[in-house]
NUTOR-274357 format. One record per atom (N, C-alpha, C): residue in three letters; x, y, z. Coordinates in pm, whole numbers, plus 50000, padded with zeros to 5 digits. Atoms other than C-alpha are relative to their C-alpha. Layout:
AlaXYZ...
//
This chain:
Met501014999449880Met063622434018734Met499215011449968Leu500714989149994Leu060772455318719Leu499535007250136Leu500274993649852Leu060112483218992Leu498815008549968Ser500994991249986Ser056632498819022Ser499945010850103Val499734987949878Val056552529819206Val498455009550010Pro501524990850018Pro052542541319229Pro500235009450126Gly499954990449884Gly052262573619419Gly498785002250054Pro501414997349901Pro049542587319649Pro498805000849877Gly501274998750082Gly046232582119490Gly499364990749907Thr500265011550070Thr046662551319319Thr499624988250078Ser500645010449904Ser044402524319388Ser500874987749985Arg499165013450005Arg045672487319432Arg499524992849849Glu500415003350136Glu043732479119091Glu500785005649889Gln499014995350132Gln045592505818895Gln501164996450035Ala498505002950004Ala048882496819051Ala500324986449962Arg500025012550078Arg048432460718931Arg499755003949866Asp500185000250122Asp047272470518609Asp501215006049914His498884995150041His050152494918568His501404990749992Leu498955010049982Leu052592467518682Leu499774991549851Gly500585008350098Gly050692445618424Gly500495003949868Glu499714990450127Glu051352473418137Glu501714998649997Leu498924999750006Leu054992474218238Leu500814984449957Val499555012950028Val055542435718212Val499924999149831Ser500135001650163Ser053912437617844Ser500875009649914Leu498914992350068Leu056412466017782Leu501274993249985Thr498725008850017Thr059282446117857Thr500114989249919Asp500145011750090Asp058172415717681Asp500075004349872Thr500084997850113Thr057562435417381Thr501155003449961Ala498624997450009Ala061082451317395Ala501224988349980Gly499155012150012Gly062442412217423Gly500964998450083Ala499445004449860Ala063352411917784Ala499184990750065Leu500825009749915Leu062772384018036Leu499785005650131Val500294994149875Val061192395018359Val500174989450098Val499955010549890Val062552375018658Val499655004050144Ala500394996049866Ala061472396218942Ala499045011749958Thr500804988249998Thr058702424918991Thr500185004650147Val499904992849848Val059002448619308Val498735013149986Glu500874986349983Glu056212473019388Glu500475009650142Gln499714991449903Gln057002502619626Gln499115013349985Gln500894987750006Gln054522530719694Gln500715010350101Ile499284987449904Ile056092564019800Ile499185014049998Arg500794985950016Arg054892597519896Arg500475009849916Ser499464989250101Ser057262618219699Ser501414993149944Pro498815006550055Pro060472607619477Pro501075007750092His498804998649952His063982605919657His500535010249904Ser499424990250099Ser066002634019502Ser501394993449937Ala498725010550038Ala069112608119465Ala499504990649907Tyr500025015250032Tyr067882574319439Tyr498394999049960Tyr501145003050019Tyr063872581219360Tyr499264993150110Ile500655007649908Ile063032554819611Ile500514998550122Gly499104995549875Gly065532563519874Gly500984988450017Thr499125005449995Thr068472549219984Thr499974986950082Gly500465012649907Gly066722519220227Gly499794989049913Lys500915011550145Lys064762505419929Lys501514995649907Ala498895003550106Ala067872506519702Ala501084990650065Glu499055009749948Glu069872485719957Glu499004984750001Glu500925013650011Glu066772459719960Glu500034994849871Leu500075005350124Leu066802459019565Leu501284994649987Arg498725007150022Arg070522448519555Arg500064986350055Ser500375014849956Ser069192416419759Ser499354996149886Val501055005850106Val066502411419513Val500624997949872Ile499255000450156Ile068852417019204Ile500994985750016Ala499075011249978Ala071402389619373Ala499314988349976Asp500785011649978Asp068782366319434Asp499194995649850Ser500605004550124Ser067172366319078Ser500904999249882Asp499064996650106Asp070322374918897Asp499625006049885Ala500624987650092Ala068802404618717Ala501345007449992Ser499164992050054Ser071132423818491Ser499375011349950Leu500434986750044Leu068862453118423Leu498605001650078Val501224995449925Val066212471218643Val499275014049923Ile500674992050079Ile063342489218470Ile498925006950090Phe501044991949932Phe061522516618653Phe498505003949929Asp501244994250068Asp057942525118554Asp499795015550017Glu499774985849988Glu058922561118620Glu501055006049896Asp498664989350066Asp061082587918444Asp500815002750122Leu498864998749926Leu064302592518623Leu500605013649939Thr499174990950051Thr066372623318613Thr501244994549973Pro498615007250040Pro069942618718500Pro500874998550122Val499105000049885Val071292622118836Val499514988650090Gln500585012449928Gln068832595818986Gln500744986649922Gly499545011650084Gly069842570818707Gly501444996650023Gln498345000349962Gln073692576818781Gln499894993650145Lys499905004249846Lys073052570819164Lys499604986849990Leu500685012449989Leu070892541519103Leu500824989049950Glu498935013550077Glu073442520718864Glu501214998750114Gln498925002349946Gln076252528519102Gln499574993350176Ala500125005649881Ala074202519319407Ala499494984349983Leu500765013050023Leu072332485519258Leu501324992849905Gly499045010750066Gly075492473819033Gly499714996949882Val500505001550132Val073372471818713Val499675009449934Arg500514993150078Arg072122488018429Arg498705004750058Val501334994549955Val069022509918525Val499305008249869Met500664993650098Met066392519618270Met498665005550037Asp501384993849930Asp063342543018319Asp499204997249889Arg500805004750106Arg060172539318134Arg499905009049863Thr499754997150124Thr060832564017885Thr500814995149935Glu499095006350070Glu063782548417769Glu499554988049940Leu500715011350035Leu062102516217751Leu499105000749861Ile501084998650095Ile059202530017538Ile500885003849862Ile499274995950104Ile061782547917298Ile500534989849939Asp499345013650026Asp063582512817281Asp499134994449902Ile500855008250072Ile060532497117161Ile499795005549873Phe500254992050093Phe059852523416924Phe501064997249883Ala498665001450090Ala063282519516767Ala499914985549943Leu500255012350072Leu062632481816741Leu498994997949901Arg501265002350077Arg059252484616586Arg500015008349874Ala499834992450102Ala060392511816337Ala500214994949857Arg499315007650125Arg060432501915968Arg500135008949888Thr499824990750108Thr059902530415735Thr501005010150028Ala499004992049969Ala062572557115688Ala499565012250062Glu500894987949911Glu059982584315832Glu500194996150189Ala499995005949839Ala059592563016156Ala501355000850074Lys498465000649942Lys063352557016212Lys500395012850039Thr499524985749944Thr064062593616181Thr499155005550109Gln500694996249891Gln061322602716419Gln500434993850144Val499595006949876Val062522576516673Val501605003850024Glu498394998249980Glu066382586416627Glu499785015550081Leu500134985649937Leu065202623616696Leu499594998750157Ala500484998949887Ala063442614817019Ala501264993050091Gln498515004849933Gln066742591717120Gln500845009550026Leu499374987850003Leu068722621317045Leu500085009250145Gln500324989949873Gln066922643517282Gln499554994450120Tyr499855007049842Tyr066572618417573Tyr501595000450022Leu498755003949991Leu070022612217528Leu500925010850057Met499224987549967Met071392646317561Met500395007550149Pro499724995149857Pro070962656217940Pro500644987850073Arg499455011349918Arg072372620418023Arg501454996149938Leu498785005950050Leu075622620317838Leu501225001850113Thr498744999849870Thr077742628118162Thr499604985850062Arg499895014349899Arg076342595318309Arg500774990949901Met499165008550073Met077702580117996Met501545000949989Trp498544997550004Trp081132595318000Trp500505004750115Asn499624992749840Asn081432599618393Asn501834990850001His498545003249953His085052577918325His500805008949942Leu498924991450053Leu086512605618112Leu500035012050098Ser499564989949934Ser088082634218252Ser500435013049923Arg499724986050084Arg088692671918129Arg501315000950024Ile498364996550002Ile092082677817980Ile500465012550073Arg499544988149935Arg094012699918204Arg501015007949870Gly499324994550075Gly095812728118069Gly501635000550042Gly498854999749948Gly099492732018061Gly500745000349851Ile499104994450120Ile102662733717797Ile499294987049921Gly500425008550130Gly101402716617470Gly498574997850020Leu501195004049994Leu097882712817608Leu499265014650008Arg500614988249980Arg096782749817624Arg498955000649895Gly501044998050117Gly093682756817395Gly498604999450071Pro501565000649952Pro089752750917428Pro499964989150115Gly500155009449933Gly090402723917663Gly498574989149981Glu501155011650037Glu087572700017500Glu500084989650053Thr500445011449968Thr086312672817628Thr499264987549903Gln500835006450098Gln084992640917444Gln498625001350027Leu501254997549966Leu081802648717624Leu499515010549930Glu500314988250070Glu081642684317475Glu499954997349846Thr500375002050135Thr082402671417139Thr498754992049967Asp500995009050014Asp079672645717169Asp498495008649992Arg501284987449977Arg077012673817270Arg500115005949885Arg500224991050131Arg077912694116966Arg499554992549887Thr500475007650100Thr077612665416743Thr498554998150019Ile501575000549965Ile074162655316901Ile499145012449969Arg500694988250026Arg072942690716872Arg499955001649858Arg499884998250152Arg073972692416476Arg498934989149966Lys500585008850077Lys072332660016410Lys498414999950053Ile501484997349983Ile069052669416609Ile499545011849904Arg500784990550057Arg068722700516398Arg499724993749843Asp500215005450151Asp069292679816050Asp498534992850004Leu501035008750000Leu066732653616172Leu498755010149996Lys501244992450002Lys064202681816251Lys499695005649866Arg500054995250146Arg064802697715902Arg499224988649902Arg500425010250094Arg064032663315754Arg498664998750022Leu501415002749974Leu060842659415949Leu499295010949989Glu500534983550054Glu059952697515859Glu499364995849828Lys500025005850135Lys060202683015502Lys498694989149958Val501025009850019Val058192652415561Val498535005950039Ala501104995349943Ala055362676115732Ala499485007949854Arg500474991450129Arg055322698415408Arg499654990049873Gln500295010750131Gln054952666115167Gln498544995350080Arg501205006849959Arg052222653515405Arg498745010949975Glu501144993850062Glu050402687715354Glu499545001049845Thr500495002550121Thr050522686515000Thr499324988649951Glu500985012650057Glu049142651914981Glu498555002150061Arg501204999649943Arg046232662115223Arg499265010249927Lys500824989050093Lys045492694214959Lys499674990649893Gly500125008650106Gly045482666114676Gly498654989550059Arg501125007249942Arg042942645714888Arg498885007450044Ala500874992849957Ala040652675114971Ala498824995749945Gly501655004950021Gly037372660614789Gly499754987850077Glu500465014449917Glu037752628615008Glu499765002750135Phe499994996649856Phe036352625015352Phe500974989850053Arg498625008349933Arg039182614115588Arg499494999750136Val500245005249850Val038812596015911Val501114996150049Gly498915003649951Gly041682594416137Gly499734993550126Leu500475008949893Leu041682565416405Leu501475002350111Val498944998549892Val043602574016756Val499264989150096Gly500445009049855Gly043482553817091Gly501454997250060Tyr498895004849902Tyr045432536617357Tyr501024988649920Thr499155010250077Thr048142513217214Thr499114985950025Asn500445014150040Asn046662476717126Asn498505003550055Ala501464998950009Ala043012490817157Ala499264995849867Gly500545009150119Gly042552475416811Gly499775008949879Lys500024993850117Lys042922503916572Lys500214994249866Ser499595007250122Ser044672483816305Ser498984989649965Ser500805013050039Ser042082454816320Ser498605005049965Ile501254996150049Ile039262479416267Ile500205005649872Leu499614995950157Leu041002494915937Leu500034987349920Ala499855012550104Ala041692459915815Ala498434996349968Gly501335005549991Gly038112450015896Gly499185011549884Leu500514990150080Leu037022481615721Leu500025000249847Ser499244999550140Ser039132480715424Ser500034985749945Gly499815012250062Gly039302443315383Gly501274997949944Thr498604999250030Thr043182448015337Thr500684991850097Asp498945005849905Asp046182429515506Asp500535009750059Leu499104992349930Leu047702448515773Leu500824992250135Phe499255007149888Phe050352437816058Phe499295005450095Ile500675003049870Ile048392427616377Ile500674991950090Glu499545011049906Glu049922415516655Glu499425006250165Asp500604995249831Asp048472416017061Asp501265000650057Arg498984994749920Arg051142434217160Arg500385017349985Leu499934984249995Leu051862471517268Leu500775004749872Phe499374994750100Phe052932492816973Phe500484991649906Ala499505011050109Ala052762466016723Ala500205008449867Thr499984996250122Thr052462491016450Thr500405015350032Leu499334986249981Leu054412527616440Leu499335008649865Asp500214990850140Asp053882538716047Asp498715001849981Pro501374996450028Pro050472554515982Pro499754992249859Ala500535004850121Ala048492533515724Ala498855006349971Thr501174993150056Thr045912548115511Thr499304990049865Arg500525007450097Arg043342529515305Arg498695004749962Ala501364996550040Ala040232534815122Ala499054989550029Val501165011949933Val037022519515270Val498675003449928Asp501424998150040Asp033762513215101Asp499194994950112Leu500864997849868Leu031232523615359Leu498544994949938Gly501345005950041Gly028232507715113Gly499195012149979Glu501194990450046Glu025302527114952Glu500765011649927Gly499524989850070Gly027782544214762Gly501005009750056Phe499304989349918Phe029882563015032Phe501344992849988Gln498805007149986Gln033432558815043Gln500755010250100Ala498904990949905Ala036582573315298Ala501244996150018Leu498535005049960Leu039922573715363Leu500374999850130Val499875004649860Val040732557615693Val501434999750018Thr498594999549963Thr044182565815852Thr500154991550137Asp499695005249876Asp045502544916148Asp501295006950068Thr498964991549933Thr048182563516382Thr500504989950099Val499385006249887Val050432553016649Val499035000250123Gly500914999949874Gly048772541816970Gly500925011950097Phe499664991149889Phe049092563417287Phe500214990250124Ile499675010749892Ile050242550817619Ile500045008050122Arg499604992649852Arg050242562718013Arg501485004349972Lys498984993349981Lys052972585918030Lys500894997949865Leu499604998350131Leu053822589017675Leu501195010349998Pro498934990750009Pro057442604017636Pro499825012649916His500424988050073His057152641217524His500805002349874His498914997350114His060152635617301His499394992249888Leu500485008550107Leu058282608417103Leu498645005249940Val501214991250040Val055012630117097Val500215010849890Ala499494987350103Ala056892659016942Ala500634996049852Ser499595004150138Ser058702636716690Ser499074993949892Phe500875006750078Phe055802618116559Phe498605013549965Gly501044991250028Gly053862650716527Gly499475003149854Ala500475000550121Ala053942651216146Ala499194987849972Thr501105011850019Thr052262617616151Thr498775001350064Leu501224995149957Leu049572626316391Leu499285012949968Glu500454987950071Glu048892659516207Glu498824995849910Glu501275005150098Glu046982636215955Glu498794996650062Ala501205003649945Ala044762624716203Ala499045013850045Asn500644987749937Asn044002660616340Asn499315007949867Glu500704993650103Glu043142673715986Glu498914991249926Ala501245008350082Ala040662643415926Ala498725010550048Asp501114994349968Asp037232653315899Asp499184993950092Leu500485005849869Leu036232629616161Leu501134992450077Leu498775007149910Leu038642617016447Leu499154988750093Cys500675013149915Cys037552582316573Cys501104994950127His498885003249873His039042577716940His499494985650018Val500215013949978Val039082538416956Val500414998450161Val499925003149870Val038602524217306Val499724984550032Asp500085014849973Asp039332488717431Asp498974999750145Val500965001549904Val035982484717632Val500174988450096Ser499845013649896Ser036772450417770Ser501085005950088His499124997149910His039602465717945His499155006550148Arg500994999849863Arg038832468518315Arg500175015950062Leu499664984349973Leu040362503718348Leu500085009249845Trp500054992750147Trp039352517517981Trp499615013650027Glu500064988349986Glu038322549018145Glu501035009450020Glu498964990749974Glu041412559718273Glu501064998149858Gln499654999650121Gln042982548117929Gln499205010049901Tyr500524987850047Tyr040572570317764Tyr500205013450028Glu499594988449927Glu041482599017997Glu501255004649942Val498664997150032Val045212593817886Val499955004349863Val499904992650140Val044602597617530Val499405012849990Glu500414988150010Glu042202626117554Glu501285010750056Gly498804992949957Gly045182642117776Gly501185005249888Val499104998050131Val047532635917471Val499505007649883Leu500634990550106Leu045172650417214Leu500115013950042Ala500214985049956Ala044742681217429Ala501435006750003Asp498414996450007Asp048672683717479Asp500615004949836Leu499394999450158Leu049102681717100Leu498955011249928Asn501114987950045Asn046002711417044Asn499204992149878Phe501055003950072Phe043842685616863Phe498715009850004Asn501234993850005Asn041032703216721Asn499154994649883Pro500605006750103Pro039072680316507Pro498595006749966Lys501424992950052Lys035762689016283Lys499154993850094Arg500895008549922Arg034232660416463Arg500434988550050Arg499205008449918Arg034772633616705Arg499214988449993Leu500795012649997Leu033252596116726Leu500794993850106Ile499235012749930Ile034232572617038Ile499394990649937Val499995013050043Val034542538816908Val500274988550105Phe499765011749894Phe034042510517197Phe500124987449930Asn499405010650048Asn036052484617054Asn499834989550081Lys500045010749928Lys035822448017171Lys498454994550036Ala501105000849952Ala032382448517234Ala499284987850010Asp500475017350007Asp031902409917160Asp500364995250127Arg499525003949883Arg033512407517516Arg498975001450120Leu500934993849888Leu030702424217691Leu498764991850000Thr501095006449998Thr027322408517802Thr498915012549947His501184989550047His023912426217678His499765009750116Ala500474991749865Ala023372440218035Ala501185010949988Glu498794988950008Glu026962456818031Glu499905007549904Glu500174990150099Glu026572469317703Glu498865011149987Ala501124991049988Ala023112484117787Ala500625009550122Ala499724992349896Ala024602499018100Ala501045011949980Leu498834991050056Leu027742513717919Leu499495011449903Glu500884990150087Glu025302528917663Glu499475010150046Gln500704991349917Gln023342548217937Gln501375011350032Arg498854992749975Arg026742561818071Arg500555009049882Ala499304991550096Ala028422570817744Ala499005010149916Ala501094991350041Ala025072586917630Ala499945014350076Ala499784990049906Ala025512610017945Ala501365008850011Leu498844995549972Leu029172614317965Leu500775001749893Leu499015000350136Leu030952611417598Leu499305006249891Asp500534994950094Asp030602625417270Asp499214989049932Ala500495010550086Ala028892605616970Ala501014986950016His499375010449932His029652570617045His499394988149904Val500585011550049Val029132535516871Val500914988750050Phe499305011349934Phe030022498916963Phe500054991449848Ala499325010250132Ala032122475916727Ala500614987850063Ser499145010649968Ser033792445416733Ser500504994749842Thr499115005650103Thr036432430216465Thr499654983949979Val499725013650045Val035672394616527Val498584993450000Glu501335002050037Glu031772392716503Glu499595001149868Ser500854996150095Ser029942390416226Ser499255013249966Gly500744988549993Gly028702423616115Gly500385009550106Gly499934989749888Gly030332440416417Gly500655012749961Leu499534985550031Leu031772469116227Leu498545008449910Glu501114990650100Glu028142478616045Glu499775011850064Arg500364986749930Arg027252503516303Arg501035007549992Leu498994988550015Leu030412520116275Leu500115003549857Arg500214998050127Arg030072519815893Arg498545009449986Thr501224989749996Thr026532536615953Thr500345013650060Lys499524987649924Lys027972562816175Lys501215006949891Leu498914995250120Leu030562569315897Leu499185007249875Arg501104994850120Arg027832571415622Arg499575015350066Glu500834989849924Glu025852595015861Glu501135015350012Ala499044988149988Ala029172619015910Ala500125004949879Ile499734995850143Ile029632621115541Ile498865009649937Arg501424990950029Arg025792631815489Arg500125011550058Glu500304988249922Glu026022659215748Glu501165011549931Arg498914989950064Arg029072674515554Arg499305007049857Trp500294995450122Trp026802677615230Trp498715010650020Ser500864988850021Ser024602704715127Ser498424995149927Ile501255002950018Ile020762703315072Ile499775009449869Val500224989350087Val019782719214730Val499014995949931Ala501045000350122Ala017232723314460Ala500455003049872Leu499334998350130Leu018182719714117Leu498884997949864Thr500565002350124Thr016832720513759Thr500674997249892Val499155003550088Val018322701413488Val499224994249897Pro500375007350126Pro017512693613138Pro499864987449987Ala500255013050030Ala015972661213075Ala500824992349910Ile499285006350062Ile018112655812802Ile501804997550043Glu498565000049921Glu021512659713023Glu500104986650091Gly499965011749923Gly021402623713121Gly501274996050068Gly498844998649947Gly025052626713207Gly500245007050129Val499914993549866Val024472653313464Val499124992250094Leu501065005049911Leu021462634713610Leu500784989550061Ala499485009549951Ala023672604513631Ala501235002350108Glu499074997649886Glu026382623813823Glu499545001850118Ile500944999649886Ile023912637114068Ile499904987950083Tyr500155011349920Tyr022902603714168Tyr501014993550018Arg498585003349971Arg026402591614151Arg500735005050137Glu499064993449896Glu027962618214376Glu499155002150121Gly500484995249870Gly025092626614605Gly498814988150034Glu500975008149989Glu021722614614721Glu498625009149979Val501024994050029Val018582622514574Val498634998550106Val500735003349898Val015902631614803Val498395002649959Ser501344999650071Ser012752640514551Ser500395004449852Arg499904996350147Arg012432641514174Arg498705001849926Glu501264998450060Glu009722656813970Glu500345004849880Glu499674994650102Glu009652658913612Glu498925010249912Arg500824989850030Arg008212688913416Arg500345002449880Gly499954998050114Gly008352684613056Gly501604997649954Ala498565001950063Ala011892690412881Ala500875001650148Leu499304997849886Leu012902698713262Leu499854988850090Ile500225001749894Ile013562680113561Ile500335003050135Gln499584995349850Gln013462691313931Gln500394991650084Leu499735009449883Leu015422676714192Leu500225008150141Thr499624993549892Thr015882683514561Thr501364987150045Ala498705007150003Ala019452667514631Ala500805002550109Arg498854995949897Arg022162664314927Arg501014994949929Leu498575001350071Leu025462669414752Leu501245002850060Pro498734991549962Pro029072674114836Pro500285012949956Val499864985150027Val030302709014809Val500784998749862Glu499324996550136Glu032882700114525Glu499104995549887Ala500995001850107Ala029822681114321Ala499195013249983Leu500734988950043Leu028082714114354Leu500785008949904Gly499024991250095Gly031032734714208Gly499854994449879Arg500115008250122Arg031082709313925Arg498905006149915Leu501704996150089Leu027202714613838Leu499975013349996Lys500234988250029Lys027492749513861Lys500565004649895Ala499244995550149Ala029662753313543Ala499464991149908Arg500515008750149Arg027502729513329Arg498735005849970Asn501184992050101Asn025192743913080Asn498694992350023Gly501545001149986Gly021472745613150Gly499624993850129Val500305000849869Val021782735013518Val499815011750066Val500594990749929Val019982758413748Val500104998450154Ile500625001849871Ile020292757014106Ile499245009250061Leu501104989649982Leu017192774114230Leu500135006550162Glu499694992649876Glu018282781114602Glu501464995950057Ala498344999749934Ala021402785914800Ala499924987550094Pro499895013449970Pro022682753514938Pro499705002850179Val500365000449861Val021552747815331Val501714999750064Ala498675000549966Ala024652755115551Ala500744987250050Thr499375012049965Thr026762724815617Thr499934998950156Arg499505000649859Arg026542711615982Arg501174995250045Thr498995005749947Thr029402703316190Thr499974999250166Ala500205004549892Ala029722688316506Ala501565003250063
//
C-alpha cells in the first residue's frame, strides 16, 4: 500500500503526479501496488507523521487490501517508523529506503555496488534500535560485570568500521577518475544530467550509435557510461551519461555517488536533459537544478536539452521556445525517435567546441605539407593566402594544437591568440 502525504502549497496536479511517481518507483522495486491513500496534512505528527486517527484508518485499509508493506512518499524518522510499524502491524518503508533499495537492485559494477552499500549503511545507522528492539541490555552481576555491551552496540561499531572502509574505497575511485580525466585533457567532454527517465541514455545512444541499456523505468541505469561521439564536420566529443536525479533524492545517495557525478562537473559542457513532454517538467527542472546547487556544480558552460520534442505540436514548441529564451540558459530541442532529431544538438555541441578555440594568424612554409594537413585536420581555416614559398593562414585552433605548432620549425604565429570565450 502506498501513502502520499502532500504538504501545504501542493496542488492537486502535483499531488497526483507525485503519487504516480511513487507507483513507478514501487513497480521498479518489484512490488505490487494493492492500494493507494492520499492524506494532506499541515505538519508531520511527531510520532506517526500522519497522526493517530489516520493510523487507525490505515489499519482497516491494510486489512481490506491484504497489504504486507506500507510505503510512505516522505522520509520518516526512526521513531516514526517504529511507532507506525507497531500501530499498523506491517512493515513500513519510507521514500529514502525505497530509492536506496532500487539502487541496490540496479547496481551492476563494483563501484556502483560500493556506492549503494555506503548509502545503505548510513541510512541504517540511526535505525538500528528499531531493528534490535527485541534485545535487552546485559545486566551487571556475578560473572557478567564488564563493558555491558549489547548486540546493538556491536553492530554500530561494525557498521562504522565498514563505512570508513567504503569511504576509503570510493576516495581511491575518485583519485583514479581524476587521473583518467587528466589523460583526456585534450578531449572536449560533455556531461549529461537530468531527472530520471528524461532520456539521457537514449540521447547518448543516438549520438554515439552504440548500444546502451535503455528501459522506460525510473533509474534504469546507475553506472556512468562514456562514449566517443562523432559530431560531424571533423568534430568529436566524449559524452558521459550519469545517474538520474529525482524529487527528494536521498542525501546519502548524493554523497555516495559524488565521485561519479564529479565526472559531469568537470565536463567542458553540462547538458541538462529535460523531458519536455512531461506536464510538470518545470518542477523536474527545478529539482535537478537544486541537486546541482547542493553539489556545488560549477560547469564551464551549460546547455538545456528539451528532449522528447516529437511529442509537442509546432505551436507548443514555438511557445516554449519563447519562454525558454527569456528564462533559461542556452537551450535546444531534441528527439531520439525522429529522423534527424539530434542534429540541432550536434550543431550546438560543435558550436561549443568552436568557442573554446583560439583564432590565430600563422605563416607556414609551403613545403611543410604535414603541418598544413595538421592545421586543417585539427582546426578550422578561416582564410588562406599563398605568398611564394610561404602560406599565410587565419585559423581557429584548439589550444593543444597551438602548443604543438609552436614547436614546429618554420611555423610563425603572427599574433597572439584571441582569448577563448566561455559561458
